[in-house]
N, C-alpha and C positions, 0 to 999 in steps of 0.2 A: 546440354551439358551436362559434365558427367554428373555421376550421379555422387561421387565421395567431393563433388562442389558443393551442389547441392544440399549435402545436408549438413556441412558447415556454413554457407550461405545465410541455413535457412534459422541454426543454431545461432545466428549474428543477427538475424530478423526481428526473432523472439528478445532477443536481448538492446532490441531496441526497441520493440512496443513498450516495457517494463519502463524502458528510459523515456522513451515521450510519455507514454502516463505521470512517473514519480516526479516529474519535470511538469507536467503543465498546471497541479493543482497546486501544487510547492511554487510557485510564481508569486501566488494570491497569499500563502501564509505568515511572510513573513509584510505585508500591507494589513493583517488582519486590528491592529491596533489605529488604526486611518480608517479603515473603515465604520471599525465601534465608535469614532468621535464623527465622522460622516454622516450616518445614521442617527446620533445621537443617543449612543444603546445604552441602560445601564449592566448592569453585569449580566442580571437572571438572563435578561431579555437578547443580551449579548450570546449569553450561551444557548435561547434558545434559537438564536434566526440561522445560526454556526450547525447546529441540530437540524439542521430541513437536508443537508447534502449526504448525512447517514440515512434520514429519511425519506428520500429516493431511492436509494441505493438498497433500501430493505421491503418498499415496497415492489421496486419496479426489476430488482436482482432475480427474483424468480423466476422469472420472464429471460433469464440470460439463456437455460439451456436449452426452450424452444429454438430461441435464435439463434444458435449453437449449432442445433443441427440443424435445419432454414438454409442458415449461411454458412456454414465451416467456421471453423475457432479461430482462424487468421482473419480472415473478413469481419468476425463477430468485435474482432477487438481493433483490428483499424480502421475502421467503420463507425466503432464508438469513440473510439479517436476525435473525430471530426466531429461527432456530439458535444462531445469535451470542451473540444475546441471555442467551439459557436455559446459552447453553453457559461464559458468565462468571460470570453470577448462581452455578452452581456452584462458580467455583471459590472467586467469596470465599466459600460459606458453607463448604468445604473446609477455606480457611484458617483458617473459627472452628470450626473442632470439632478441627481443630491444633491449635491453642489452648489448648482446656480438655482435651489430654492431655498437656498440657508438667505435671500437677502429678506425677509420679512415679509414681501410684497403678494408673495403667492398664496391662494389660500389653502386652509390647514390639512386639507385631505389629500392634498396631490404629494407630500412628502410622507404621508401612512399609506398611499399608494404605488408611490415606487418603493418602499421600503417593503411590500407585501410582492411587487411584483421580484425584489429582491429574492427572497428568502423564494419564491415562486423558479425562480435559473439559478438556485443552489437546488433547488428540488432535484428539479431535473438534473444536472452535472452529474447530482451523487445515484440517481436513475442508470444513468449513462455510465456512470463511471462501475458499476457493477458489474455489468453487461460487459464490458470493456476488461475487468476484472478476470473475468471467469473462461472469456474466448482465450487469455495471454494466456492462463497458467492451463486449460485447454491444450491449449500448443504447442505450451513449454514441456507437458509430461512426454505428446505425442512426439516431440524428436526426444525426448531423455527416454524412450519406449523403446527409441528406432538405434538411435544411438547402442544402446546398453549399458549407460551409466549414471552414475549421481548425477544431473546439472543441474534441478529446481533451485537449488541455490542463488547459484552464480546468477540465474534468470533475475531474482530480486535482487541480488546488489541491485543490476541492470535497474531495478528502480532503485535505489540509493542514490545510485549516483545523478541518473536524473532526479531527483529530489532535492541533491547539494545542489544539481547544474541551478533549476527551480529557486531553491532557498536563496543562492547568492545572489538569480538576478536579480531577483523580489526586496534580496538587501542594500545592492547597490540601485535600483530604479528608489528605494525610497531616500537613501542617503544621496541622489541626484536630480530626490523632488521631480523625477519623472512624471508625470499626473498619469494616474494608476489607468485610464482609460489605454491611454497610446501603449500604456504598458504590458497589457491582457493585450489587446491586438496582432501584437508584433510576437509575443511570445508563444499564442495562440497560433499564427498563421505558419510559425518557424517548426513547429513542433509537430504541426498536423502534418506540415508535406512533409518532413523526415516519416514516421509512421506511415503513411502513403507508397514512399518509398520502399521500407522496413517489406512490403505488403507483397513484392515482388521477386522477393527472396523464400520466402512461406512455404513447407512444404504443398508439393503440387499434389490433385485429386480432394480424394472424402473423406473425412475422419474416420477412422475405421471402426466398426460395430465390437461390440463386447467379442472376443474370439476371434477377430477375424487380423487375419495380417492386412499388416499399413499394407496399400496403393503400393506406393516409392519399393517396398519390398519387393512384387513383384513389376514394378518397373525395371530394378537390376537386374534381375531374378532374367526379365527379356530384350533385352541390351546388347547387343552385340561384342560391348566390352566385357571384361572378365566381371561377374560381380561380387561386392564386398562384400565385405562381411557386414551381418546390419543387427549381427547380434539375436536375432529375434528370440534364442535361447538362451541369452545370452543370465548371469548369475540374478539373481531374485531382488529388483530394486525397492521391492514394497518396505515400510515402517512398518513393523508388526507390530499389535494393539493388543490389553490382556482381554482373554479370554472370556468375555461378560456379553452380555445381552449389546445387539446394533444401537439398540438408543442409550446405554449407558457409555458408548462408545462416540457416538454424535455429541452426545452431553459433554463428556468431559475434552475433546477435540475443539470443541467450541469454544471453551471457556480456556483451551490452550489459546486460542487466534485471542479472544476477546482480549487476556490478558497480554500479548503482542502490543495489541490493537492497540490500546489504554496508552501504552509507553508513548508512543504513535500521537494517538490523540493532544493527549498533554503537551509536547513539542508544540503540536501545530498549532492547537488552537489557545493557551497558554503561555506557553511559554516564555514569548516575545512581546506580553503583556505584564507576566512575572516582573522580564527584566527593567523594563518601561518604567514603571510606576510603583513596583515595590521597592526594583535592588536602584533605583532612577539612574540606569543607560539609554544613554539619548540618542536618537536619529539612527543611524543603520546599527549601529554597533547591540544596536534592543535582540537581532536578529541571532547576532552570533552562538547561542548556546541551540539554539533549534539546529541550525545547517552546520556545525562541531557534532551534535548523535547523530545526525542523517553522516556526516564524514564514519562516524565510529562506525556504526551500521552497514555501512557502503564495506569496510575491512573486514565486519564481523562475516559480513557473508561472502566473502569470496574466499574465505578460510573455515567456512560452517562443513565443506565436504568436507576437507581434512576433517578437523573437530568431530564430525558424525561417527570420518573412519577409526579415528585413532578411540573415544573415549564412545562411541556409542551414539543414539541421538537420544534416550533419553538422560544419558550421562548430560551433554550439550547442553541440553535445558535444563537441566540444576545446576549446574558451573551459569549458564547465565540468569536461572535467576535470580543465584545469591550476587550475580554486580547488580544487576538490578535494584536489588532491596540492600543491601552494603553500600553503593554507590552516592543513590538518591535518598537515603536514608539520612546520610551525611550530612548534606548537600537540604535533607528536610532541620535535623539540628541545629546546624549554624549555617544561619543561608546567610550568604554572601556571591560576589559574583563569581569567584572562584569556583569554591566548593556545587555550588551551581552550573558551571561549563563543569569540569571534571566531572561531578555526577549522573548529568545527563550523557555525557560522553560513553560514560560505564552502562549506564540503561543502552544507551544506545546502540554500543554491542554485544552487551546481553541479550535483548532482546534478536538480532539479524535474524538466528533461523526457527523463534520462535512459528510465526505465520509459513516460512516454508516446512518446516515438518507438520503443522497441523494441515494442511491440504494435500500433502504429499500419502499420511495418512490416511485422509479421509476418501483421498481417491480410491481406496479400494478395502472399503472396510467388507468383513466377512459377515455373508449373514444380506448384502445389501447388493444393486446391479451396480456395475465402473462407475464412475461420474457423480452419480445420485448423493454420495456422502460429499466431493469438496463441494456438490454445489449446494450442500444446506447448511455444512459448514461456514462456504464463504458470506452463507444469506445471511445465518442468525450469527456469526461474527461480529456484522457493521450495526449489531447492538451496539457495542464497546463505543464506538459513534456517533448512535441517537442518543443513547441514556445519557452516557458523558457530560458533552458540554452541558446543556442543561441545568443537573445535578450541579455540579460543581459551582455553577454559575451562582447557582440558591445558595450553595453554600458558601463561598467570594464572596457574596452579597454580605451577607451577617457575620463574616469573621473576617477576612484578607485573603490574598493572592495567594499567601503562604498555602494556604488550603487545598489547591491545584493543581501544588505541587509534588502533595502526600498522598494521591492514584499512584504515581508511580510506584515508591518500592509495596504500596499490596497489590498491583500489580503482579513485582517479583516476591512478592508471596502466595498469589494465583496460579504463577507460574509452576512451581516448586512444586505446586499440590496436585495443579491437574497434570504435570507430567508424566505420572504414575501407571494413567493408560498407557502408554509407549513400554512396551517391554523391552527390557535392560538388556540387549546384545547388541553387538557393536554390529557400524553397515557393512554394507555390501567393500568389499576388495573394490579400492581407485584403482582404474588403473596410469602410469606415469605418464601418459602419453593428454590425461581429457584435460 
């Protein structure tokens, strides 16, 4: 295969890996209210149960760097996807078994055992998802460096597209009353197979060490055909941060990543439940705000590279933070179906570039080895998914589900503050053939 084709295929393969990662978990989200009912969870216990997913990510996530060095970024992402798929299948099977124990004939410890196993499987899925996330970001940044132009936002757009697809599948399965276990087995099998096919088209060779030339470049130079310009001396693609200590930069970038993840967490964990139990929207339509928020996020991520070229990364973040704060601020002040849908769409669009910019900036923090900052920020950023569900669950139990939506404008304000760590220069010029 010509090196040109290999690089184009690798770019699409990374896009697909992000897509499958987004689609797998999103299949489960619209069915959260059903899971809450199946396991008979209170609001606070529901929040703590959902938090086992990010808890797994937080505890297992630090292993991602070592695993990626041993397996390579591409295999880390694709093989991690297998584990996530198996875990989500286990979630469906345990929920199905729990339904069988609701006839009152089973001993009391059986439902408790199934709930504990359910939390353990969610914990495992979260840990594997964290490893997958670092692997796909690592390989995506490798492809970006080879191409010599910013494309990381388009990869995260792939995650959003996958989440839209998965959310739509979950919403449709709910409306069609498809059993949860069957739905998750079919969905997991489908996206695991797609990820393994994508692995075959990723960049060959080992990931380069800091300062090394990418093996793809060596392959091109040694080929009999004319080597293409792999842009090893391309314009600086780094998103530069303020000239402060690495600890301060990591802290600010972690808060920036958390801000984006808080919006995603509110959409995933609480929006469907809020639509069903607070705004009284029944059936599959209860998941509409979640799916539309992901669709808006997808549009935002496809346009994020352009936004960064025009406004620069810091202004892009500021404008996004304003959309999040104002959009969901109005939705919280005037809680209706349409204000919620519009507010979540604005929040989804506004947070589109938050995590990609944080990850891009973290990958090359002055004073830290390349890749170390990415792993740390990716790991610590998941604190949002760990702390938010149980904390919000406790607040909701003592107030109402409206409190869960207040988190979103708060995340917008956090975006506005933490964006100041990014320098105000414009991003690198994006070529027209991107």
